[in-house]
N, C-alpha and C positions, 0 to 999 in steps of 0.2 A: 759598698765594695769599691776598692780603689783600683786604678789602672794597673798598678804593680801587682796586685793580688792575682788578677787573671793573666797577666803576662807571665808571672811565675808559675801559675797553675796550668797554663795552656788552655786553649779554647775547648769547650765541651763539645760533644758531638750532637747536642740537641739543636733544634731549629731556633730561629729568632723568636723572641717573645713578642706576641702581638701587641699592638698599641692599645691603650685603654683610655677611656674618657676620664677626665680629671674631676668631673662634677656629675652629680645625678640630675634627674629631671627637675628637681626643685632647687638646683644650684648649690646644694650643700657639698663641700669638698669630700672626696674619698681619698684614701691613702694610695699612693703609688708605690708603697713598700712591697718588696718581694718576700721578706722574712728576716727575723732578727739574726739568723746565722749568716746573712749576707751583708750585715753591717759590721765593718771591721774597724777596730781601734787602730789609728795610725801611730806606730812606734818608731821614733827617730833615734838611732843610736850611732855612736862612732863606729866606722867600719872595722876598726881593730877589735871591737867588742861584739861584733855582729853575731858570730857563731856562739860566743859565750852566752849571750842573751837567749838565743833560741834554745840552746841546750838546757839552760837553767829553767826556762819557762816550761818546756816539755817534761822535765824531771819533776816539776812541781805539780802540774795540772794534767799531764798526759796529753794525748792527741798526736797529730802528725804535722809534718812540715813539707810543703811542696818543694821541689828543687829550687835552690837559689839561682838568681840570674842577675845580669847587669842590663839596665834598660834606661831609656829616656822617657820619663813619665810626666813631664811638665810641658807647657806650651812653648817654653824657651829652652834653648839647648842646655842639657845637663845630663849627668850620669849618676845613677845610684845602684847600689847593690840592693836587691829586693827579694823578699820571701813571704809567702803566704803561710800562716800557721793556723791550723784548725784544731782547737782544743774544746773539750766538753763545756767549758765555762765561757767561751767567747772566741771570736775570730780576730786575728791580728794581721795587719799588713806592716811588715818590718822594713824600714828603709835605712840604708847606710850610705849617705851621699859621698861619692868620690870627687865631686865638684861642689862648689858652694850651692846650697839649695836656693833656687830662685824664690824671691818673695811672691806670695805670702806662704809658700809651702813650708810646712813645719809647724804652722799655727793651726792647721785644721786638725781636729781631734779624732774625727771619725769619717769614714766613707760609707755612704748609703747607696745601695743599688736600687734603681728605679725601674718600674715596669715600662713606663713611657717617659723618655727623657724630656722632650719638649713640654709635655703637660706638667711634669714635675717642676721644671724651671719656672714655668709660668705661674704655677701654684705657689712656689716659694716667694716669688716677687710680689704676687698679689697679697700674700699674707703679711707683708711688711719686711721680709728679709731683703738684704742687699746683695746684688750679684757682684761678688768680690773678684772672681776670675771668670771671664766670659767663656762660654762653651768652646771646647777645643776637641779635635779628633785625636784618637789614638788608633793603633792597628786593629783593635777589636771593639771599638765603640766610641763613646763620647763622655766628656767630663766637664765639670764646672765646680766652683767653690762659692757658697753663699754664706752670708753673715747674718745671723738672727739678732734682734735687738738684745743689747747687753754684751755683744762682742763675740758670740759663739760661732766659730767657723766650722762649716761642715762641707765635705766634698760630696757631690752628687754624681752618680755614674750610671751609664747604661751600656750594655754589651750586646753585640749582634748574636752571640751564642750564649744561651742561658747556662750558668754553672749549676752543679748539683752537689750541695754540701749537706751533710747530716744535720738533723735538728740538734740544737744545743740541749745539754742536760739541765743547765741552769742559765738564765738570761742575765747578763751583766747589767749593772747600772751605769749609765752615762752620768757622771757626777759633775754638775754644773753649779758653780758658785756665782751668785749675783748679789747686787746691792738692792735694797728696798726700792730705790728709784727706778731700777731697770726691770724688776720682776714682772710687773703687770703687762708691759709691752712685749716682753719675751714670751710669756704664757699665751697671750693672744695670737702671736705670730706662729710660735712653735706648734701649738695645738691645732691651729687652723691648717698648717701645712701637713702635719703628720696624721691628721684626723684622729688625734689622740684624746685620752680622757685623763682627768685627775682622779687618782685612786685613793689618795690620802693627802691631807693638808693639816699639818700640826704647827700651830703658831708658837708653841712653847716646847720644842724639842730640847733634850738635854745637851747643853753646851759641851759636855765631856766627849760627845761624839766627834767634835772638831777641836779637841784639845783645850777646851775652855770650861772646865768644871765650875759649877756655881753660877753659870749663866744659861740663857736660853736663846734659841734662834728659830726661825721658821723653816720647816722642812716639808717639801712638797714632792709627792710621788706621781709620776706620769707613766702611762702605758700607751703604746701604739704598735702598729705593724713593724716599725723600725726597731722596737725593743723598749727597754725601760729607761727612764730618766729620773734621777734624783736631783732636785733643785734645792740648794742650800742657800738661804737668804741671810746674809751676815753683814756686819759693819766693816768687814775687811780687815779686822784686827786678828789675823790668824797666825798661830804659831806653826812653824815648819813641822811636818810636810803638808799640812792641810791646805788645800787649794792647788797643790801641785799634782795630785792624783787625778787622772783623767777618768778612770773607771773603777767600779767596785765589783768584785767577783764573789758569787755565792758558792760556798763549799760546805761539805758535810761536817768537817772537823777543822776549826780554825787552827788550833794548836798543832795538829798533825801537818796541816798545810804549811805553816810557818817553819816547822822542823824540816820538811822536805826542801823548802825554798832555801833556807840557810845552809843546808847541806850541799845544795847545788850552786852556791855562790851568791845568793841574795842576802840582803841585810834587812833585819826587822827594825824599821825606823820607829814603829810603835808596836810594842809587845802586845800579845793577845790580852784583852781585858773585856770585862762584862759591863755594859752600859744599858740600862733599861731592859734587862732580861735578854740581851743579845750580845754575842761575842764577836769582836772584830779586831783587826790589826792592820798595819800599813807596812808594805814591803817595798824595797828598792832592788831592782834586778840589775845584773851586770849591764853596763851601758847607760844606766840612769833612769830607766822607766820605773815610775812609782805607781803602785796599785794598792787599793784597799781590798781586804778580803773580809767576808762576814759569814756568819752561820746561815746556811740555806733555810728559808722559812718553809 
């Protein structure tokens, strides 16, 4: 969960989350995750398309949007329009910067809420992640950005008042593209930090899934308290828009979802198609956010 999400949503009336130990007695790491609905995808859009994006997203997937606001959510002076969007398929923190976004903000793909901030930061660094943005305070908690091996930037957050969001109907996939050189180091660090598990590892996934029919690639599925992650290990020879989509969303009917999205101003960059018995498509929403959608399993 990002700073902007809770600034937009307002502080909840619950008490502070108690600190938790980051390791068990036998020194095995445990997850500092609060839950997948508290992991938001960070969506950066031009302020002029901000409302268009939110309307299009809600028309496509349903859900609610907290009141938009203007805030300074970085450790250096800046201003952004911000809004928290709660949809059944995933949580979004939407940013429309009115000033230039300070580096490296805009490169982080998700914000994860931690039960214990200091323990989570320590655990991330011990796992091999790099502290990209040192911890900084905001009016309702603390934040930092870490980089996992392979270049994956993630914002980590903690808030003095615990928010209360409904459980997701389906959990989105954090879609991570990596090279074969980076994947082993990434998996070791990412799984250690998240206390996650590998739920599937297919060394010969159909290349049509990433726009390269007639080829294969390695596809790895991970699960943790922060949500689902889909790791796509490729040679980097990717046709547009593959590699640009940050998340994949599970829906009951891909064709119907694409029809809703296009009626609400989105563009189908990849029309619905069946690959390996599953239907998927790729959408681009007003403001430029690209998302994969696939049939819920």
